[in-house]
PDB file as gemmi writes it, atoms N, CA and C in Angstrom:
CRYST1    1.000    1.000    1.000  90.00  90.00  90.00 P 1                      
ATOM      1  N   MET A   1      10.245   9.478 -17.081  1.00  0.00           N  
ATOM      2  CA  MET A   1       9.270  10.332 -16.567  1.00  0.00           C  
ATOM      3  C   MET A   1       9.504  11.891 -16.927  1.00  0.00           C  
ATOM      4  N   SER A   2       8.576  12.637 -17.364  1.00  0.00           N  
ATOM      5  CA  SER A   2       8.680  13.683 -17.394  1.00  0.00           C  
ATOM      6  C   SER A   2       8.662  14.596 -15.869  1.00  0.00           C  
ATOM      7  N   GLU A   3       9.335  15.814 -16.030  1.00  0.00           N  
ATOM      8  CA  GLU A   3       9.426  16.470 -14.842  1.00  0.00           C  
ATOM      9  C   GLU A   3       7.546  16.732 -14.405  1.00  0.00           C  
ATOM     10  N   LYS A   4       6.878  17.127 -15.334  1.00  0.00           N  
ATOM     11  CA  LYS A   4       5.804  17.534 -15.027  1.00  0.00           C  
ATOM     12  C   LYS A   4       4.991  16.314 -14.162  1.00  0.00           C  
ATOM     13  N   LYS A   5       5.369  14.979 -14.545  1.00  0.00           N  
ATOM     14  CA  LYS A   5       4.642  13.766 -14.327  1.00  0.00           C  
ATOM     15  C   LYS A   5       5.599  13.848 -12.677  1.00  0.00           C  
ATOM     16  N   GLU A   6       6.598  13.748 -12.247  1.00  0.00           N  
ATOM     17  CA  GLU A   6       7.388  13.478 -11.547  1.00  0.00           C  
ATOM     18  C   GLU A   6       6.937  14.488 -10.245  1.00  0.00           C  
ATOM     19  N   SER A   7       6.732  15.720 -10.645  1.00  0.00           N  
ATOM     20  CA  SER A   7       6.420  16.696  -9.848  1.00  0.00           C  
ATOM     21  C   SER A   7       4.729  16.262  -9.397  1.00  0.00           C  
ATOM     22  N   LYS A   8       3.991  16.213 -10.165  1.00  0.00           N  
ATOM     23  CA  LYS A   8       2.682  15.778  -9.723  1.00  0.00           C  
ATOM     24  C   LYS A   8       2.889  14.251  -9.239  1.00  0.00           C  
ATOM     25  N   GLU A   9       3.285  13.722  -9.192  1.00  0.00           N  
ATOM     26  CA  GLU A   9       3.402  12.582  -8.381  1.00  0.00           C  
ATOM     27  C   GLU A   9       4.119  12.696  -7.123  1.00  0.00           C  
ATOM     28  N   GLN A  10       5.456  13.428  -7.219  1.00  0.00           N  
ATOM     29  CA  GLN A  10       5.522  13.690  -5.789  1.00  0.00           C  
ATOM     30  C   GLN A  10       4.643  14.247  -4.766  1.00  0.00           C  
ATOM     31  N   LYS A  11       4.026  15.469  -5.686  1.00  0.00           N  
ATOM     32  CA  LYS A  11       2.759  15.846  -4.897  1.00  0.00           C  
ATOM     33  C   LYS A  11       1.550  15.236  -4.309  1.00  0.00           C  
ATOM     34  N   MET A  12       1.284  13.884  -4.940  1.00  0.00           N  
ATOM     35  CA  MET A  12       0.427  13.083  -4.419  1.00  0.00           C  
ATOM     36  C   MET A  12       0.742  12.323  -3.237  1.00  0.00           C  
ATOM     37  N   SER A  13      -0.108  12.449  -2.331  1.00  0.00           N  
ATOM     38  CA  SER A  13      -0.050  11.374  -1.230  1.00  0.00           C  
ATOM     39  C   SER A  13      -0.267  10.233  -1.593  1.00  0.00           C  
ATOM     40  N   PHE A  14       0.054   8.818  -0.794  1.00  0.00           N  
ATOM     41  CA  PHE A  14      -0.327   7.610  -0.611  1.00  0.00           C  
ATOM     42  C   PHE A  14      -1.399   7.545  -0.776  1.00  0.00           C  
ATOM     43  N   GLU A  15      -2.523   8.110   0.524  1.00  0.00           N  
ATOM     44  CA  GLU A  15      -4.049   8.407   0.447  1.00  0.00           C  
ATOM     45  C   GLU A  15      -4.778   8.591  -0.799  1.00  0.00           C  
ATOM     46  N   GLU A  16      -3.965   9.615  -1.302  1.00  0.00           N  
ATOM     47  CA  GLU A  16      -4.576  10.098  -2.459  1.00  0.00           C  
ATOM     48  C   GLU A  16      -4.586   9.232  -3.538  1.00  0.00           C  
ATOM     49  N   ALA A  17      -3.464   8.968  -3.365  1.00  0.00           N  
ATOM     50  CA  ALA A  17      -3.287   7.820  -4.981  1.00  0.00           C  
ATOM     51  C   ALA A  17      -4.274   6.542  -4.536  1.00  0.00           C  
ATOM     52  N   LEU A  18      -4.555   6.150  -3.157  1.00  0.00           N  
ATOM     53  CA  LEU A  18      -5.331   4.704  -3.251  1.00  0.00           C  
ATOM     54  C   LEU A  18      -6.986   5.311  -3.572  1.00  0.00           C  
ATOM     55  N   GLU A  19      -7.019   6.812  -2.982  1.00  0.00           N  
ATOM     56  CA  GLU A  19      -8.375   6.880  -3.180  1.00  0.00           C  
ATOM     57  C   GLU A  19      -8.783   7.072  -4.739  1.00  0.00           C  
ATOM     58  N   LYS A  20      -7.969   7.466  -5.650  1.00  0.00           N  
ATOM     59  CA  LYS A  20      -7.741   7.590  -7.141  1.00  0.00           C  
ATOM     60  C   LYS A  20      -8.325   5.846  -7.600  1.00  0.00           C  
ATOM     61  N   LEU A  21      -7.166   5.217  -7.324  1.00  0.00           N  
ATOM     62  CA  LEU A  21      -7.283   3.693  -7.449  1.00  0.00           C  
ATOM     63  C   LEU A  21      -8.243   3.313  -7.167  1.00  0.00           C  
ATOM     64  N   GLU A  22      -9.194   3.322  -6.109  1.00  0.00           N  
ATOM     65  CA  GLU A  22     -10.530   2.971  -5.674  1.00  0.00           C  
ATOM     66  C   GLU A  22     -11.586   3.375  -6.660  1.00  0.00           C  
ATOM     67  N   ASP A  23     -11.554   4.817  -7.046  1.00  0.00           N  
ATOM     68  CA  ASP A  23     -12.122   5.041  -7.980  1.00  0.00           C  
ATOM     69  C   ASP A  23     -12.485   4.563  -9.214  1.00  0.00           C  
ATOM     70  N   ILE A  24     -11.095   4.811  -9.806  1.00  0.00           N  
ATOM     71  CA  ILE A  24     -10.612   3.395 -11.096  1.00  0.00           C  
ATOM     72  C   ILE A  24     -10.955   2.383 -11.200  1.00  0.00           C  
ATOM     73  N   VAL A  25     -11.247   1.630 -10.109  1.00  0.00           N  
ATOM     74  CA  VAL A  25     -11.947   0.270 -10.123  1.00  0.00           C  
ATOM     75  C   VAL A  25     -12.965   0.271 -10.048  1.00  0.00           C  
ATOM     76  N   SER A  26     -13.907   0.878  -9.270  1.00  0.00           N  
ATOM     77  CA  SER A  26     -15.127   1.397  -8.929  1.00  0.00           C  
ATOM     78  C   SER A  26     -15.859   1.410 -10.517  1.00  0.00           C  
ATOM     79  N   ARG A  27     -15.303   2.305 -11.210  1.00  0.00           N  
ATOM     80  CA  ARG A  27     -15.848   2.700 -12.994  1.00  0.00           C  
ATOM     81  C   ARG A  27     -15.323   1.423 -13.620  1.00  0.00           C  
ATOM     82  N   ILE A  28     -14.478   0.833 -13.755  1.00  0.00           N  
ATOM     83  CA  ILE A  28     -14.085  -0.503 -13.999  1.00  0.00           C  
ATOM     84  C   ILE A  28     -15.168  -1.429 -14.026  1.00  0.00           C  
ATOM     85  N   GLU A  29     -15.749  -1.533 -12.861  1.00  0.00           N  
ATOM     86  CA  GLU A  29     -16.146  -3.013 -12.540  1.00  0.00           C  
ATOM     87  C   GLU A  29     -17.681  -2.519 -12.724  1.00  0.00           C  
ATOM     88  N   GLU A  30     -18.138  -1.023 -12.940  1.00  0.00           N  
ATOM     89  CA  GLU A  30     -19.811  -1.128 -13.079  1.00  0.00           C  
ATOM     90  C   GLU A  30     -20.039  -1.418 -14.637  1.00  0.00           C  
ATOM     91  N   GLY A  31     -18.754  -1.612 -15.213  1.00  0.00           N  
ATOM     92  CA  GLY A  31     -19.346  -2.164 -16.843  1.00  0.00           C  
ATOM     93  C   GLY A  31     -19.616  -0.993 -17.775  1.00  0.00           C  
ATOM     94  N   GLU A  32     -19.337   0.167 -17.654  1.00  0.00           N  
ATOM     95  CA  GLU A  32     -20.199   1.092 -18.168  1.00  0.00           C  
ATOM     96  C   GLU A  32     -19.139   2.064 -19.168  1.00  0.00           C  
ATOM     97  N   LEU A  33     -17.834   1.914 -19.063  1.00  0.00           N  
ATOM     98  CA  LEU A  33     -16.755   2.341 -19.754  1.00  0.00           C  
ATOM     99  C   LEU A  33     -16.816   1.467 -21.059  1.00  0.00           C  
ATOM    100  N   SER A  34     -16.405   2.300 -22.099  1.00  0.00           N  
ATOM    101  CA  SER A  34     -16.303   1.741 -23.631  1.00  0.00           C  
ATOM    102  C   SER A  34     -14.723   1.328 -23.585  1.00  0.00           C  
ATOM    103  N   LEU A  35     -14.345   0.117 -23.843  1.00  0.00           N  
ATOM    104  CA  LEU A  35     -13.049  -0.655 -24.472  1.00  0.00           C  
ATOM    105  C   LEU A  35     -12.129   0.424 -24.148  1.00  0.00           C  
ATOM    106  N   ASN A  36     -11.808   1.500 -24.812  1.00  0.00           N  
ATOM    107  CA  ASN A  36     -10.805   2.462 -24.840  1.00  0.00           C  
ATOM    108  C   ASN A  36     -10.715   3.304 -23.613  1.00  0.00           C  
ATOM    109  N   ASP A  37     -11.891   3.662 -23.237  1.00  0.00           N  
ATOM    110  CA  ASP A  37     -12.228   4.208 -21.850  1.00  0.00           C  
ATOM    111  C   ASP A  37     -11.342   3.383 -20.814  1.00  0.00           C  
ATOM    112  N   CYS A  38     -11.799   2.436 -20.714  1.00  0.00           N  
ATOM    113  CA  CYS A  38     -11.645   1.016 -19.368  1.00  0.00           C  
ATOM    114  C   CYS A  38     -10.088   0.524 -19.600  1.00  0.00           C  
ATOM    115  N   LEU A  39      -9.347   0.788 -20.994  1.00  0.00           N  
ATOM    116  CA  LEU A  39      -7.812   0.483 -20.916  1.00  0.00           C  
ATOM    117  C   LEU A  39      -7.185   1.594 -20.425  1.00  0.00           C  
ATOM    118  N   ALA A  40      -7.628   2.916 -20.836  1.00  0.00           N  
ATOM    119  CA  ALA A  40      -7.101   4.357 -20.307  1.00  0.00           C  
ATOM    120  C   ALA A  40      -7.018   4.284 -18.922  1.00  0.00           C  
ATOM    121  N   GLU A  41      -8.377   3.870 -18.271  1.00  0.00           N  
ATOM    122  CA  GLU A  41      -8.024   3.837 -16.569  1.00  0.00           C  
ATOM    123  C   GLU A  41      -7.428   2.981 -16.124  1.00  0.00           C  
ATOM    124  N   TYR A  42      -7.465   1.753 -16.697  1.00  0.00           N  
ATOM    125  CA  TYR A  42      -6.695   0.880 -16.268  1.00  0.00           C  
ATOM    126  C   TYR A  42      -5.071   1.065 -16.312  1.00  0.00           C  
ATOM    127  N   GLU A  43      -4.619   1.575 -17.364  1.00  0.00           N  
ATOM    128  CA  GLU A  43      -3.332   2.422 -17.482  1.00  0.00           C  
ATOM    129  C   GLU A  43      -3.034   3.234 -16.116  1.00  0.00           C  
ATOM    130  N   LYS A  44      -3.947   4.145 -15.905  1.00  0.00           N  
ATOM    131  CA  LYS A  44      -3.725   5.074 -15.136  1.00  0.00           C  
ATOM    132  C   LYS A  44      -3.920   4.323 -13.213  1.00  0.00           C  
ATOM    133  N   GLY A  45      -4.872   3.110 -13.389  1.00  0.00           N  
ATOM    134  CA  GLY A  45      -4.993   2.390 -12.142  1.00  0.00           C  
ATOM    135  C   GLY A  45      -3.345   1.484 -11.636  1.00  0.00           C  
ATOM    136  N   ILE A  46      -2.744   1.248 -13.287  1.00  0.00           N  
ATOM    137  CA  ILE A  46      -1.300   0.480 -12.913  1.00  0.00           C  
ATOM    138  C   ILE A  46      -0.266   1.352 -12.449  1.00  0.00           C  
ATOM    139  N   LYS A  47      -0.113   2.791 -13.190  1.00  0.00           N  
ATOM    140  CA  LYS A  47       0.709   3.672 -12.210  1.00  0.00           C  
ATOM    141  C   LYS A  47       0.297   4.161 -10.991  1.00  0.00           C  
ATOM    142  N   LEU A  48      -0.851   4.222 -10.709  1.00  0.00           N  
ATOM    143  CA  LEU A  48      -1.311   4.405  -9.333  1.00  0.00           C  
ATOM    144  C   LEU A  48      -0.697   3.315  -8.410  1.00  0.00           C  
ATOM    145  N   ALA A  49      -1.075   2.039  -9.068  1.00  0.00           N  
ATOM    146  CA  ALA A  49      -0.685   1.296  -7.978  1.00  0.00           C  
ATOM    147  C   ALA A  49       1.189   0.782  -7.910  1.00  0.00           C  
ATOM    148  N   ALA A  50       1.648   1.166  -8.659  1.00  0.00           N  
ATOM    149  CA  ALA A  50       2.917   1.345  -8.810  1.00  0.00           C  
ATOM    150  C   ALA A  50       3.609   2.103  -7.562  1.00  0.00           C  
ATOM    151  N   PHE A  51       2.871   3.502  -7.556  1.00  0.00           N  
ATOM    152  CA  PHE A  51       3.235   4.719  -7.126  1.00  0.00           C  
ATOM    153  C   PHE A  51       2.852   4.254  -5.501  1.00  0.00           C  
ATOM    154  N   CYS A  52       1.770   3.805  -5.228  1.00  0.00           N  
ATOM    155  CA  CYS A  52       1.434   2.990  -4.028  1.00  0.00           C  
ATOM    156  C   CYS A  52       2.333   1.881  -3.549  1.00  0.00           C  
ATOM    157  N   ALA A  53       2.940   1.396  -4.221  1.00  0.00           N  
ATOM    158  CA  ALA A  53       3.736   0.118  -3.875  1.00  0.00           C  
ATOM    159  C   ALA A  53       5.340   0.708  -3.560  1.00  0.00           C  
ATOM    160  N   ARG A  54       5.542   1.227  -4.157  1.00  0.00           N  
ATOM    161  CA  ARG A  54       6.844   2.706  -4.232  1.00  0.00           C  
ATOM    162  C   ARG A  54       6.953   3.161  -2.465  1.00  0.00           C  
ATOM    163  N   GLU A  55       5.817   3.734  -2.329  1.00  0.00           N  
ATOM    164  CA  GLU A  55       5.477   4.183  -0.698  1.00  0.00           C  
ATOM    165  C   GLU A  55       5.424   3.557  -0.068  1.00  0.00           C  
ATOM    166  N   LEU A  56       4.591   2.231  -0.215  1.00  0.00           N  
ATOM    167  CA  LEU A  56       4.957   1.482   1.111  1.00  0.00           C  
ATOM    168  C   LEU A  56       6.113   0.705   1.509  1.00  0.00           C  
ATOM    169  N   LYS A  57       6.734   0.357  -0.243  1.00  0.00           N  
ATOM    170  CA  LYS A  57       8.380   0.185   0.195  1.00  0.00           C  
ATOM    171  C   LYS A  57       9.118   0.963   1.451  1.00  0.00           C  
ATOM    172  N   ALA A  58       9.006   2.232   0.589  1.00  0.00           N  
ATOM    173  CA  ALA A  58       9.732   3.272   1.506  1.00  0.00           C  
ATOM    174  C   ALA A  58       9.487   3.666   2.910  1.00  0.00           C  
ATOM    175  N   ALA A  59       8.215   3.566   2.836  1.00  0.00           N  
ATOM    176  CA  ALA A  59       7.625   3.628   4.524  1.00  0.00           C  
ATOM    177  C   ALA A  59       8.411   2.522   5.023  1.00  0.00           C  
ATOM    178  N   LYS A  60       8.255   1.366   4.729  1.00  0.00           N  
ATOM    179  CA  LYS A  60       8.699   0.023   5.298  1.00  0.00           C  
ATOM    180  C   LYS A  60      10.326   0.312   5.862  1.00  0.00           C  
ATOM    181  N   ALA A  61      10.700   0.737   4.719  1.00  0.00           N  
ATOM    182  CA  ALA A  61      12.430   0.718   5.021  1.00  0.00           C  
ATOM    183  C   ALA A  61      12.688   1.865   5.647  1.00  0.00           C  
ATOM    184  N   LYS A  62      11.642   3.020   6.049  1.00  0.00           N  
ATOM    185  CA  LYS A  62      11.863   3.618   7.396  1.00  0.00           C  
ATOM    186  C   LYS A  62      11.723   3.573   8.585  1.00  0.00           C  
ATOM    187  N   VAL A  63      10.915   2.215   8.431  1.00  0.00           N  
ATOM    188  CA  VAL A  63      10.621   2.002   9.762  1.00  0.00           C  
ATOM    189  C   VAL A  63      11.231   0.745  10.503  1.00  0.00           C  
ATOM    190  N   GLU A  64      12.123   0.090   9.648  1.00  0.00           N  
ATOM    191  CA  GLU A  64      13.155  -0.807   9.335  1.00  0.00           C  
ATOM    192  C   GLU A  64      14.543  -0.262  10.179  1.00  0.00           C  
ATOM    193  N   LYS A  65      14.599   1.191   9.415  1.00  0.00           N  
ATOM    194  CA  LYS A  65      15.606   2.022  10.098  1.00  0.00           C  
ATOM    195  C   LYS A  65      15.662   2.356  11.230  1.00  0.00           C  
ATOM    196  N   LEU A  66      14.198   2.985  11.540  1.00  0.00           N  
ATOM    197  CA  LEU A  66      14.040   3.394  12.997  1.00  0.00           C  
ATOM    198  C   LEU A  66      14.339   2.878  14.293  1.00  0.00           C  
ATOM    199  N   GLN A  67      14.136   1.023  13.705  1.00  0.00           N  
ATOM    200  CA  GLN A  67      14.080  -0.189  14.454  1.00  0.00           C  
ATOM    201  C   GLN A  67      15.461  -0.146  14.844  1.00  0.00           C  
ATOM    202  N   LYS A  68      16.351  -0.410  13.813  1.00  0.00           N  
ATOM    203  CA  LYS A  68      17.523  -0.393  13.932  1.00  0.00           C  
ATOM    204  C   LYS A  68      18.555   0.829  14.661  1.00  0.00           C  
ATOM    205  N   GLU A  69      17.933   1.794  14.470  1.00  0.00           N  
ATOM    206  CA  GLU A  69      18.334   2.976  15.503  1.00  0.00           C  
ATOM    207  C   GLU A  69      18.267   2.870  16.911  1.00  0.00           C  
ATOM    208  N   ASN A  70      17.254   2.306  17.134  1.00  0.00           N  
ATOM    209  CA  ASN A  70      16.674   2.294  18.314  1.00  0.00           C  
ATOM    210  C   ASN A  70      17.100   1.117  19.095  1.00  0.00           C  
ATOM    211  N   ASP A  71      17.280  -0.055  18.843  1.00  0.00           N  
ATOM    212  CA  ASP A  71      17.703  -1.042  19.365  1.00  0.00           C  
ATOM    213  C   ASP A  71      18.769  -1.957  18.914  1.00  0.00           C  
ATOM    214  N   GLY A  72      19.277  -1.608  17.919  1.00  0.00           N  
ATOM    215  CA  GLY A  72      20.551  -2.383  17.000  1.00  0.00           C  
ATOM    216  C   GLY A  72      20.255  -3.330  16.072  1.00  0.00           C  
ATOM    217  N   ALA A  73      18.831  -3.549  16.218  1.00  0.00           N  
ATOM    218  CA  ALA A  73      18.384  -4.979  15.958  1.00  0.00           C  
ATOM    219  C   ALA A  73      17.308  -4.862  15.255  1.00  0.00           C  
ATOM    220  N   VAL A  74      17.246  -5.635  13.605  1.00  0.00           N  
ATOM    221  CA  VAL A  74      16.508  -5.325  12.601  1.00  0.00           C  
ATOM    222  C   VAL A  74      15.530  -6.651  12.629  1.00  0.00           C  
ATOM    223  N   GLU A  75      14.106  -6.784  12.820  1.00  0.00           N  
ATOM    224  CA  GLU A  75      13.334  -7.640  12.625  1.00  0.00           C  
ATOM    225  C   GLU A  75      12.096  -8.106  11.972  1.00  0.00           C  
ATOM    226  N   ALA A  76      11.820  -8.536  11.374  1.00  0.00           N  
ATOM    227  CA  ALA A  76      10.384  -8.310  10.639  1.00  0.00           C  
ATOM    228  C   ALA A  76       9.509  -8.191  11.450  1.00  0.00           C  
ATOM    229  N   LEU A  77       8.473  -7.484  11.667  1.00  0.00           N  
ATOM    230  CA  LEU A  77       7.255  -7.439  11.813  1.00  0.00           C  
ATOM    231  C   LEU A  77       5.905  -7.743  11.400  1.00  0.00           C  
ATOM    232  N   GLU A  78       5.233  -8.832  11.973  1.00  0.00           N  
ATOM    233  CA  GLU A  78       4.045  -9.166  11.193  1.00  0.00           C  
ATOM    234  C   GLU A  78       2.911  -7.981  11.357  1.00  0.00           C  
ATOM    235  N   CYS A  79       2.349  -7.946  10.339  1.00  0.00           N  
ATOM    236  CA  CYS A  79       0.971  -6.538  10.438  1.00  0.00           C  
ATOM    237  C   CYS A  79       0.833  -6.968   8.967  1.00  0.00           C  
ATOM    238  N   GLU A  80      -1.091  -6.671   9.645  1.00  0.00           N  
ATOM    239  CA  GLU A  80      -1.879  -6.993   8.268  1.00  0.00           C  
ATOM    240  C   GLU A  80      -2.619  -5.484   7.760  1.00  0.00           C  
ATOM    241  N   ILE A  81      -2.348  -5.425   6.286  1.00  0.00           N  
ATOM    242  CA  ILE A  81      -2.667  -3.980   5.678  1.00  0.00           C  
ATOM    243  C   ILE A  81      -3.951  -4.425   5.113  1.00  0.00           C  
ATOM    244  N   SER A  82      -5.270  -3.673   5.469  1.00  0.00           N  
ATOM    245  CA  SER A  82      -6.025  -4.034   4.668  1.00  0.00           C  
ATOM    246  C   SER A  82      -6.786  -2.744   3.628  1.00  0.00           C  
ATOM    247  N   ALA A  83      -6.637  -2.527   2.225  1.00  0.00           N  
ATOM    248  CA  ALA A  83      -7.079  -1.642   1.703  1.00  0.00           C  
ATOM    249  C   ALA A  83      -8.142  -1.864   1.204  1.00  0.00           C  
ATOM    250  N   THR A  84      -9.238  -2.925   1.751  1.00  0.00           N  
ATOM    251  CA  THR A  84     -10.422  -2.670   1.108  1.00  0.00           C  
ATOM    252  C   THR A  84     -11.610  -1.693   2.122  1.00  0.00           C  
ATOM    253  N   ARG A  85     -12.108  -1.313   1.574  1.00  0.00           N  
ATOM    254  CA  ARG A  85     -13.206  -0.333   2.236  1.00  0.00           C  
ATOM    255  C   ARG A  85     -14.420  -1.188   2.920  1.00  0.00           C  
ATOM    256  N   SER A  86     -14.936  -0.699   4.119  1.00  0.00           N  
ATOM    257  CA  SER A  86     -15.845  -1.636   4.372  1.00  0.00           C  
ATOM    258  C   SER A  86     -16.990  -1.502   3.780  1.00  0.00           C  
ATOM    259  N   GLU A  87     -18.055  -2.910   4.027  1.00  0.00           N  
ATOM    260  CA  GLU A  87     -19.257  -2.627   2.759  1.00  0.00           C  
ATOM    261  C   GLU A  87     -20.244  -2.083   3.723  1.00  0.00           C  
ATOM    262  N   GLU A  88     -21.146  -1.344   2.583  1.00  0.00           N  
ATOM    263  CA  GLU A  88     -22.122  -0.551   2.917  1.00  0.00           C  
ATOM    264  C   GLU A  88     -23.123  -1.097   2.929  1.00  0.00           C  
TER     265      GLU A  88                                                      
END                                                                             
């Protein structure tokens, strides 16, 4: 990955990436894009999804570290994260 792409990605927050990903999904689902545009948006979406996955993995590792520092024991916490927007 080029330095320009890395710095751009590092400046983007998880929330910004998720919002961009949701916009891409909406545009693709509308069915108005040409095949080439759809593929280009899909590629962007895959990159954003990978970025979000890395951010979530890093957040999970940080939480586990904080738990371990707090009481010396690490245990998996059950939590449910919903990335879907409420229906309008």
